[in-house]
C-alpha positions in Angstrom: -23.5 -5.7 -20.5 -22.2 -7.2 -23.7 -21.6 -3.8 -25.3 -19.5 -2.9 -22.1 -15.6 -2.9 -23.5 -16.4 -1.3 -26.5 -18.2 1.9 -24.4 -16.2 4.1 -22.7 -17.5 3.6 -19.0 -17.7 5.9 -15.6 -15.7 5.8 -13.0 -18.2 4.3 -10.3 -18.9 1.9 -13.3 -15.4 1.0 -14.1 -14.4 0.6 -9.9 -17.8 -1.8 -10.0 -16.4 -3.9 -12.6 -13.2 -4.7 -11.7 -14.3 -5.5 -7.8 -17.0 -7.7 -9.3 -14.7 -9.8 -10.9 -12.1 -10.6 -8.2 -12.5 -13.4 -6.3 -9.3 -13.6 -3.9 -6.5 -16.1 -2.9 -7.8 -18.3 -0.1 -6.3 -18.2 3.0 -3.1 -19.3 5.1 -2.4 -19.3 8.8 0.7 -17.4 10.0 2.1 -16.7 13.6 0.7 -13.8 15.2 4.3 -12.1 15.3 4.3 -12.5 11.1 0.1 -11.5 10.7 1.3 -7.4 11.4 -0.8 -5.8 8.2 -2.2 -8.8 7.3 -6.4 -9.3 6.6 -7.8 -11.6 9.3 -10.3 -14.1 7.9 -11.7 -15.9 11.1 -13.9 -14.9 13.8 -11.3 -14.2 17.0 -13.3 -15.2 20.3 -12.5 -14.6 23.8 -11.0 -17.9 25.5 -12.0 -16.5 28.9 -13.7 -13.6 30.4 -12.0 -10.5 30.0 -10.8 -9.5 32.3 -10.6 -13.3 34.1 -11.0 -12.2 37.6 -11.9 -8.9 39.6 -8.9 -7.0 38.8 -7.7 -4.6 41.0 -6.8 -0.7 39.2 -4.7 1.3 42.0 -1.9 0.3 44.3 -3.3 0.2 47.7 -4.9 -1.2 50.3 -7.9 -3.7 49.8 -10.5 -3.8 52.2 -14.4 -4.6 53.2 -16.4 -1.7 52.5 -19.1 -2.2 55.5 -16.2 -2.0 57.6 -15.0 1.6 56.5 -19.1 2.5 56.8 -19.2 1.4 60.0 -16.3 3.8 61.1 -13.3 1.6 60.7 -10.3 3.7 59.7 -7.3 1.8 60.8 -7.1 -1.8 59.2 -4.2 -4.6 60.2 -2.4 -5.9 57.2 -2.8 -9.6 56.2 -0.4 -9.2 53.5 1.0 -8.5 50.7 -0.1 -9.5 47.3 1.0 -8.5 43.7 0.0 -9.0 40.0 0.1 -12.9 39.2 0.1 -14.3 42.8 -2.3 -16.3 45.1 -5.6 -14.1 46.3 -5.5 -13.7 50.1 -8.3 -13.5 51.8 -9.4 -10.5 54.8 -9.0 -12.7 58.3 -11.6 -10.3 59.2 -13.5 -6.7 58.9 -10.7 -4.5 60.4 -7.9 -6.3 58.2 -6.3 -5.2 54.8 -4.7 -6.6 51.9 -1.6 -4.3 50.7 -2.2 -4.9 47.0 -0.6 -4.0 43.4 -2.1 -2.9 39.9 -3.5 -5.9 38.3 -3.8 -8.3 40.7 -6.7 -10.2 41.8 -9.4 -8.6 44.5 -9.0 -10.5 47.9 -11.9 -12.7 49.0 -13.5 -10.9 51.4 -12.5 -7.5 49.8 -15.2 -5.1 47.7 -13.2 -1.6 47.6 -9.7 -0.2 47.0 -8.2 2.7 48.5 -5.4 4.1 46.6 -1.8 4.3 48.2 -1.5 7.4 47.9 -4.8 8.0 50.6 -3.3 5.9 53.8 -0.5 6.2 56.1 1.2 3.3 57.2 3.0 2.2 60.3 4.6 -1.6 60.4 1.8 -3.9 59.6 -0.6 -1.1 60.1 -3.0 1.0 57.4 -4.7 4.1 58.1 -7.2 6.0 55.9 -6.1 10.0 55.8 -9.1 11.9 57.7 -11.3 13.1 55.1 -11.2 10.6 52.6 -14.3 8.7 51.8 -13.8 5.9 49.4 -16.8 4.4 47.2 -17.7 1.1 47.7 -16.1 -1.1 44.5 -13.9 1.6 43.4 -10.9 0.8 41.6 -12.2 -2.9 40.7 -12.2 -3.9 36.9 -14.9 -6.5 37.4 -14.7 -10.0 35.9 -16.2 -9.9 32.2 -17.1 -6.4 32.4 -15.2 -5.9 29.0 -16.3 -9.7 27.4 -17.1 -13.0 28.1 -16.2 -16.4 27.6 -16.9 -17.0 23.9 -17.4 -13.0 22.9 -16.3 -12.5 19.4 -13.4 -9.7 19.8 -12.5 -9.9 16.0 -14.7 -10.4 12.8 -13.5 -11.6 9.4 -12.0 -8.4 7.5 -10.3 -6.5 10.0 -7.3 -5.3 9.4 -4.9 -6.8 12.0 -3.1 -3.5 13.3 -1.3 -2.8 16.8 -4.1 -2.8 18.6 -5.4 -6.1 17.0 -2.2 -7.9 17.6 -2.5 -7.5 21.1 -6.7 -8.3 21.3 -5.4 -11.4 18.9 -3.5 -13.1 22.2 -6.5 -12.9 23.9 -8.1 -15.7 21.5 -5.5 -18.1 22.8 -3.9 -19.3 19.5 -0.5 -18.5 18.8 -1.6 -18.5 15.1 -4.3 -16.8 13.0 -5.9 -17.2 9.4 -5.2 -14.5 6.9 -6.0 -13.7 3.7 -3.4 -15.3 1.5 -1.5 -11.9 -0.7 -1.6 -12.5 -4.6 1.8 -12.6 -6.4 2.3 -9.6 -8.6 3.9 -9.0 -11.6 4.2 -4.8 -12.8 5.0 -4.9 -16.8 6.5 -2.0 -18.1 6.4 -1.6 -21.5 8.3 0.7 -23.7 11.2 0.7 -26.3 12.1 4.2 -24.6 12.4 2.9 -20.9 15.7 2.6 -19.4 15.8 1.5 -15.8 17.9 3.3 -13.0 21.6 2.6 -13.1 21.8 2.0 -16.7 23.2 4.0 -19.6 20.5 6.7 -21.2 20.2 7.0 -24.7 19.5 10.9 -26.2 16.0 10.1 -27.0 15.5 7.2 -23.6 13.8 7.9 -20.7 14.3 6.5 -17.2 11.9 3.7 -16.0 9.5 5.5 -13.1 6.1 4.1 -13.2 7.2 0.2 -12.0 8.7 1.7 -8.6 5.8 3.9 -8.1 3.7 1.0 -8.6 5.1 -1.4 -6.4 6.2 0.6 -3.8 1.9 1.5 -3.5 1.2 -1.9 -3.5 3.8 -2.5 -0.4 2.4 0.7 1.4 -0.9 -1.7 1.3 0.6 -4.9 2.4 1.3 -6.3 -1.3 4.9 -7.4 -0.8 5.2 -10.1 -3.1 5.8 -7.8 -6.0 8.6 -7.7 -9.0 9.2 -5.6 -11.8 9.5 -6.6 -15.1 10.3 -4.6 -18.4 9.1 -5.7 -21.7 9.8 -4.0 -25.6 7.3 -2.8 -27.4 7.6 -6.5 -29.7 3.8 -8.1 -30.2 6.0 -11.4 -30.0 7.7 -10.7 -27.3 5.2 -9.4 -25.5 2.8 -12.6 -25.9 5.8 -15.1 -25.1 6.7 -13.5 -21.6 3.2 -12.1 -20.8 2.0 -16.1 -21.4 4.6 -16.9 -19.5 3.9 -14.4 -16.4 0.3 -15.5 -16.4 0.9 -18.7 -16.2 3.6 -18.0 -13.1 2.1 -15.7 -11.5 -2.0 -14.3 -9.7 -1.9 -10.7 -10.9 -0.6 -8.5 -13.8 -0.6 -4.7 -13.9 0.9 -3.2 -16.9 2.1 0.4 -18.1 2.3 1.6 -21.2 0.8 1.0 -24.8 -2.6 1.0 -24.2 -4.2 3.5 -25.6 -4.7 3.7 -30.0 -1.1 4.4 -31.5 0.6 2.3 -33.9 2.8 0.5 -31.0 0.5 0.3 -28.4 0.5 -3.6 -29.0 -0.9 -4.6 -24.7 -4.5 -4.8 -25.9 -4.2 -6.6 -29.6 -1.8 -9.0 -27.5 -4.1 -9.9 -24.9 -6.8 -10.8 -26.7 -4.2 -13.1 -28.4 -3.6 -14.5 -25.0 -7.0 -15.2 -24.6 -8.4 -12.6 -22.4 -11.8 -11.6 -21.6 -11.9 -7.6 -22.2 -14.4 -6.5 -19.3 -13.5 -2.7 -20.1 -11.2 -0.4 -22.2 -11.2 3.4 -21.9 -13.0 5.3 -18.8 -14.0 8.8 -19.0 -11.8 10.4 -16.6 -8.1 12.5 -16.5 -6.3 11.4 -16.3 -5.9 8.0 -17.2 -8.9 7.5 -19.8 -6.7 4.3 -21.6 -7.6 2.3 -18.3 -7.7 -1.5 -19.9 -9.1 -4.5 -17.6 -9.3 -8.1 -18.3 -9.8 -11.5 -16.9 -7.5 -14.6 -18.2 -9.3 -18.2 -19.2 -8.2 -18.9 -15.5 -9.4 -16.1 -13.4 -6.6 -13.9 -13.3 -7.2 -10.5 -13.2 -4.6 -8.3 -15.8 -4.5 -4.3 -15.3 -3.3 -2.5 -18.5 -2.5 1.1 -16.8 -1.5 4.4 -19.4 1.8 4.6 -19.5 2.1 8.5 -18.7 3.4 8.0 -14.9 0.9 10.2 -13.6 -2.0 8.5 -15.0 -0.3 5.1 -14.4 -0.3 5.9 -10.6 -3.7 7.7 -10.3 -5.2 4.6 -11.9 -3.8 2.3 -9.5 -4.7 4.1 -6.3 -7.7 4.9 -7.9 -8.9 1.4 -8.8 -6.2 -1.2 -8.4 -5.0 -1.2 -5.0 -8.5 -1.0 -3.4 -10.0 -4.1 -5.7 -7.3 -6.1 -4.5 -7.3 -5.0 -0.8 -11.5 -5.2 -1.4 -10.4 -9.4 -3.0 -8.4 -10.3 0.4 -12.2 -10.0 2.4 -10.9 -6.9 4.1 -13.9 -4.7 5.5 -13.7 -1.6 3.9 -14.0 1.9 4.5 -15.3 5.1 2.7 -12.5 7.1 1.3 -12.2 10.2 3.6 -14.0 13.6 2.4 -12.1 17.0 2.5 -13.0 19.9 1.4 -11.2 22.3 -1.7 -8.9 24.8 -0.2 -8.7 26.8 -3.7 -12.0 27.5 -6.7 -11.0 24.6 -9.3 -12.7 25.3 -12.8 -12.2 21.8 -15.0 -14.5 22.6 -18.7 -14.2 18.6 -20.1 -16.8 16.4 -19.4 -14.6 14.0 -17.3 -14.2 13.1 -14.1 -11.0 14.8 -13.3 -8.6 13.3 -10.3 -6.4 16.2 -9.0 -3.5 16.1 -6.9 -3.5 18.0 -3.9 -1.9 18.6 -0.7 -3.6 18.3 3.1 -3.5 21.2 5.1 -5.8 21.9 8.2 -6.9 25.0 9.4 -7.0 25.8 13.0 -10.7 24.5 13.9 -9.4 21.3 12.5 -10.8 21.4 9.0 -9.1 19.0 6.4 -8.0 21.0 3.1 -7.1 20.0 -0.2 -5.1 22.3 -1.6 -4.5 21.4 -5.6 -1.6 21.1 -6.8 -1.7 20.3 -10.7 0.8 18.6 -12.9 2.3 20.7 -15.7 0.9 16.8 -18.1 0.0 13.7 -17.0 4.0 12.7 -17.6 4.9 15.4 -15.3 5.5 12.8 -12.3 8.3 15.3 -10.4 5.3 17.4 -9.7 3.7 15.3 -7.3 6.5 15.3 -4.9 4.8 17.0 -1.4 1.0 16.0 -2.7 -0.5 13.5 -0.2 -2.6 12.1 -3.2 -5.2 13.3 -5.2 -9.3 14.1 -5.0 -11.9 12.7 -7.5 -13.9 15.8 -9.0 -17.1 14.3 -11.3 -18.2 14.6 -14.4 -21.0 17.3 -15.1 -19.7 20.5 -12.9 -17.8 23.1 -14.3 -16.6 24.8 -10.9 -15.6 23.9 -8.0 -15.8 26.4 -5.2 -13.6 26.4 -1.9 -14.8 24.5 0.6 -16.4 21.7 -1.9 -16.4 18.3 -0.3 -14.4 15.8 -2.5 -13.8 11.8 -1.8 -9.8 11.6 -1.5 -7.3 8.9 -1.9 -3.9 8.8 -0.7 -1.1 7.9 -2.8 
């Protein structure tokens, strides 16, 4: 491993090296109403049986099935019971209780006859002729979903709408989740001007920071700030040193290749960074740089070309940050190419695509290649990119490829 930083590595090794060095940022306890989109870092167990009683699942009447089996079709009402009310016991074999969905099953009853299958006259209910209720029907039995103490959610679960509902069954108004890092996205380059400012004749808009922070926000990383720094080694060293002291993660774009003004790798080395790797056998985004600060903070230096920058963020940085939160991760979806693709360089090819679907439900990735890695406008309307591995020249229609969503 000693020579890893000095050689070009492949995509799988780069992803593994990044994930192997990120350690997470601890946990915090938040109220349930602030837990949406967070990563659970505790087990959630049932505070009681679920359901906690024999629960009626249909409006109707609750009866003793043995009475019907003995020939009783007419029952006398012992009362009406709604959800949340105390159960009303049956008084005898021929009595019933008018029951509502969600109510607890009355003592002595074991079957519910739907309201559509009865006629009522005053306090008398009659089962319609020919209808044969099944013993135990329309009853959700106690603990049939989960018993008291059962694990409902495990650490690593992404908390979405269903999971928030499940949290309530745990009985606690707060929950322990992963603390998300404070991130700064630094765009470098004298040619960059932010939106709203005047442009010089040889300057361009600074777009990478906007794309990166949007991609991070869509994955729940909201504590992100954008910074622009010039191509000046002294300024870079001063400002990056300060940011390293204040933030948990730095993501740079630009100044990372081999040009005369590509100062970023040298400045990071001067700041005591441990270089993990520089350059990956891929297109776009070969100059990707990754290192660790003396106090263990990850620093990603992405290429400055916008397509390269966003691809590297989505392929490496975002998944590694999510994994470092302790999230239970799933493999990326696999889609089929909608067109033939030829790619001759011995590099992994990240190809932008739009997803379409056939009438039989097959997901097709329609290639939408950009003119260059600076042609980020061509990404409009695409859904992400597919990863086409090294060593293959021809990828036919129907080829199965991993898909990464923007």
